[in-house]
C-alpha positions in Angstrom: 16.1 -10.4 1.2 12.5 -11.0 1.2 12.4 -14.3 -1.5 15.8 -15.3 0.7 13.3 -15.7 4.2 10.6 -17.1 2.1 12.7 -20.1 0.7 14.3 -20.3 3.8 11.0 -21.8 5.4 10.7 -18.1 7.6 7.5 -15.7 7.9 8.0 -12.1 7.2 6.8 -9.2 7.9 7.0 -5.9 5.8 7.0 -2.0 8.0 6.2 1.2 5.8 3.9 3.7 5.2 1.1 2.8 2.7 2.4 2.7 -1.3 6.1 1.5 -1.0 5.1 -1.3 -3.2 4.4 -4.1 -0.6 1.6 -5.9 -1.9 3.7 -5.5 -5.8 6.5 -6.3 -4.9 5.5 -9.7 -3.0 3.2 -10.6 -6.1 6.2 -10.7 -8.2 8.2 -13.0 -6.2 4.7 -15.3 -5.6 4.9 -15.1 -9.6 8.0 -16.9 -9.6 7.9 -18.9 -7.0 4.6 -20.8 -8.3 2.7 -21.2 -5.1 -0.8 -20.4 -4.2 -1.5 -16.8 -2.7 -4.7 -15.6 -0.6 -4.4 -11.7 -0.1 -6.4 -10.3 3.0 -6.6 -7.2 4.5 -7.0 -6.4 8.6 -9.4 -4.5 10.3 -10.7 -4.7 14.0 -13.5 -6.6 13.0 -11.6 -10.0 11.5 -12.4 -12.4 14.0 -10.7 -15.9 14.3 -13.3 -17.6 13.6 -13.2 -16.2 10.1 -9.3 -16.2 9.7 -9.8 -20.0 10.9 -13.1 -21.0 9.8 -16.3 -22.5 10.5 -18.9 -25.4 10.1 -21.9 -23.7 7.6 -24.6 -23.4 10.2 -27.6 -24.8 8.6 -25.8 -28.2 7.1 -24.2 -28.4 11.1 -28.0 -28.8 12.2 -29.6 -30.9 9.8 -26.6 -32.7 9.0 -24.2 -32.9 12.1 -20.7 -31.4 12.4 -18.9 -33.5 9.2 -15.6 -32.5 7.5 -17.6 -31.6 4.5 -19.2 -28.9 6.2 -16.6 -26.8 7.0 -15.8 -23.6 5.4 -12.4 -23.2 5.6 -11.1 -19.6 6.5 -7.7 -17.4 4.7 -5.7 -19.1 7.6 -6.2 -22.9 7.5 -7.3 -23.0 3.6 -3.1 -21.4 3.2 -1.8 -24.0 5.7 -3.6 -27.1 3.8 -3.1 -25.6 0.1 0.6 -24.5 1.5 -0.2 -21.1 -0.4 1.3 -17.6 0.7 -0.8 -16.0 3.2 -0.1 -12.0 2.2 -2.5 -10.0 5.1 -2.7 -6.9 4.8 -3.1 -4.0 7.5 -1.9 -6.9 10.1 -1.7 -4.8 12.9 -5.1 -3.6 12.5 -6.2 -7.2 14.2 -7.5 -7.6 17.2 -5.2 -9.6 19.9 -7.2 -12.3 19.7 -6.9 -13.2 16.1 -3.4 -12.6 15.7 -3.1 -14.9 18.4 -4.1 -17.3 16.3 -1.4 -17.2 13.9 1.4 -17.8 16.9 0.9 -21.5 16.8 -0.1 -22.0 13.2 3.9 -20.6 12.4 5.4 -22.4 15.3 4.1 -25.4 15.6 2.5 -25.7 11.7 -0.5 -27.3 13.3 -4.3 -26.1 14.3 -6.5 -28.1 16.1 -10.3 -27.1 15.6 -13.0 -28.0 17.6 -15.1 -31.0 16.2 -13.3 -30.5 13.0 -9.6 -32.2 14.1 -6.3 -31.3 13.0 -5.4 -28.9 9.9 -1.4 -29.6 9.2 0.7 -27.2 7.1 2.0 -28.0 4.0 5.8 -27.5 4.2 5.3 -24.1 1.4 3.1 -21.9 4.2 4.2 -18.9 4.4 2.5 -16.2 6.3 3.8 -12.6 5.4 2.1 -9.6 7.5 2.4 -6.1 5.9 1.9 -3.2 9.0 1.1 0.4 8.8 3.2 3.3 11.3 2.1 2.5 14.9 0.5 5.7 15.2 -1.6 5.7 12.2 -5.3 5.9 13.5 -6.7 1.7 14.1 -3.3 0.1 14.7 -2.4 -2.1 17.0 1.3 -3.3 18.6 1.9 -6.1 17.7 2.5 -9.1 20.4 6.3 -9.4 21.5 5.7 -13.4 21.0 4.8 -13.4 17.6 7.2 -10.7 16.9 10.0 -13.6 18.0 9.0 -16.5 15.2 8.9 -14.1 12.5 11.7 -12.2 10.5 11.1 -8.4 9.3 11.9 -5.7 7.2 11.6 -2.1 6.7 10.2 -0.5 3.4 10.8 3.0 2.4 9.6 5.1 -0.5 11.2 4.9 -3.1 14.2 7.1 -5.0 13.0 9.5 -6.9 13.9 8.5 -10.5 12.2 5.1 -9.1 8.8 7.5 -8.4 9.5 8.8 -11.1 9.0 5.4 -13.6 6.5 4.3 -11.9 4.2 7.2 -12.5 5.5 7.0 -16.6 3.9 3.5 -16.8 0.5 4.4 -14.9 0.4 7.8 -17.2 1.5 6.8 -20.3 2.2 9.6 -22.9 2.3 12.1 -19.8 4.3 15.6 -20.1 7.6 14.4 -18.2 7.6 18.2 -17.4 4.6 17.7 -15.5 5.7 14.3 -13.9 8.6 15.2 -12.2 6.2 18.3 -10.6 4.2 16.2 -9.8 7.0 13.6 -8.5 8.6 16.6 -6.2 5.3 17.7 -4.9 4.3 14.5 -3.6 8.5 14.1 -1.8 8.1 17.3 -0.5 5.3 16.3 1.5 7.0 13.2 3.4 9.2 16.0 5.0 7.3 19.5 5.5 7.0 20.9 9.2 3.5 20.6 8.9 2.7 17.0 7.8 2.8 14.0 10.0 2.6 11.6 6.8 3.1 12.6 3.6 1.5 11.0 0.7 3.1 8.0 -1.3 3.4 7.6 -5.0 0.5 7.4 -5.4 -0.7 10.9 -5.2 1.7 11.7 -8.2 -0.6 9.5 -10.3 -3.8 10.3 -9.4 -2.2 13.9 -10.0 -0.6 13.3 -13.5 -3.7 11.4 -14.5 -6.3 14.2 -13.4 -4.1 17.1 -14.9 -4.2 15.2 -17.8 -7.6 15.2 -18.5 -8.0 18.6 -16.9 -5.6 20.0 -19.7 -7.6 18.2 -22.2 -11.2 20.1 -21.1 -9.3 23.3 -20.1 -7.4 26.4 -22.0 -3.6 25.7 -22.2 -2.9 29.0 -21.0 -4.7 28.0 -17.2 -2.5 25.4 -17.6 -0.5 26.2 -13.8 -4.2 27.2 -12.3 -5.2 23.3 -13.5 -2.4 21.7 -12.3 -2.5 22.8 -8.9 -6.0 22.0 -8.1 -5.3 19.2 -9.6 -2.5 18.5 -6.8 -4.7 19.9 -4.1 -7.4 17.2 -5.3 -5.1 14.3 -5.4 -3.0 14.8 -2.5 -5.4 17.1 0.7 -6.9 13.4 1.7 -3.2 11.8 1.4 -1.2 13.8 3.4 -2.1 13.3 7.8 -1.1 17.0 9.8 0.4 17.3 12.9 -2.1 17.9 15.4 -0.8 21.1 16.6 -0.7 23.2 13.1 -3.6 25.0 12.4 -2.9 25.6 8.8 -5.3 23.6 6.1 -4.3 20.6 3.7 -4.6 23.8 1.1 -2.5 25.7 2.6 0.3 23.1 3.2 0.2 22.0 -0.7 0.1 25.6 -2.2 3.2 26.4 -0.1 4.7 23.4 -1.3 3.9 24.0 -4.7 5.1 27.3 -4.9 8.4 25.5 -3.5 8.8 23.2 -6.6 8.0 25.8 -9.4 10.6 28.3 -8.5 13.2 25.4 -8.5 12.4 24.0 -11.7 12.1 27.0 -13.3 15.4 27.8 -11.7 17.1 24.3 -12.8 16.2 24.9 -16.3 15.8 21.9 -18.6 17.3 19.6 -16.2 13.8 19.0 -14.8 12.4 19.3 -18.1 10.0 22.3 -18.3 8.8 25.0 -15.3 5.0 24.2 -14.8 4.0 27.4 -16.2 5.1 26.0 -19.6 5.3 22.2 -19.5 1.5 22.1 -18.6 1.1 24.3 -21.3 1.7 21.4 -23.7 -0.8 18.8 -24.6 0.6 15.4 -24.3 1.1 14.8 -28.3 3.8 17.3 -27.5 2.5 19.6 -29.6 2.0 23.5 -28.6 -1.9 24.3 -27.7 -3.9 27.1 -29.4 
């Protein structure tokens, strides 16, 4: 769908929580298209002058406002090069900055004082990634801008896909540990005390930390060490409801216990239960 929209000359907004592969998918598409790629991250200090560009003050003072002294911003550069401009966290940009995109994608031309017109090549596209609106520091995107783009909702991957992602990032990790980390992370997304759960990045971090901890410690302490890795990896990746009096650690302990009980009850379908899966080193041999 993203590729079809870009090839059709459309600009795209990708909406969804962090960690849903928006950047990864887009970069893969851009590589296949063979187009230049410019990436920026939005924030409240990203002014329109940073987006459009400016004249070098020293050169302008001594030699005047000559075009060769203009330093192009990411938007004008993408227009001139016919590039894909990818703006992460688009809805953290100030309103006057986002307004600059309306003219750029509608008229495919921007007029900049003392420089003149910047005309977009036919290949120029804008792809904007939006975080959930109720995330800290986000603003609503204007209806005028939304009317000029196509949009797609991107959600978390399936359990099987998340296991594959973690396995790729933690090559050689015990399958039981990987499945456990993925299940813990997935439960953070629908827990009654959690407003926004963790992405698959939390499972990757948990497995990598647990693997290192298990190399340090005794295999008999495997469950304790892997729970410690879950807390360290996830405590700042879960956003608790404002109404709850519980801590992130309390919620993670409850989730952990639920996953451990389910793993024990399911038997070999989920590899090994937490207490036994983590007692193996990562070459598959039993620890002493």
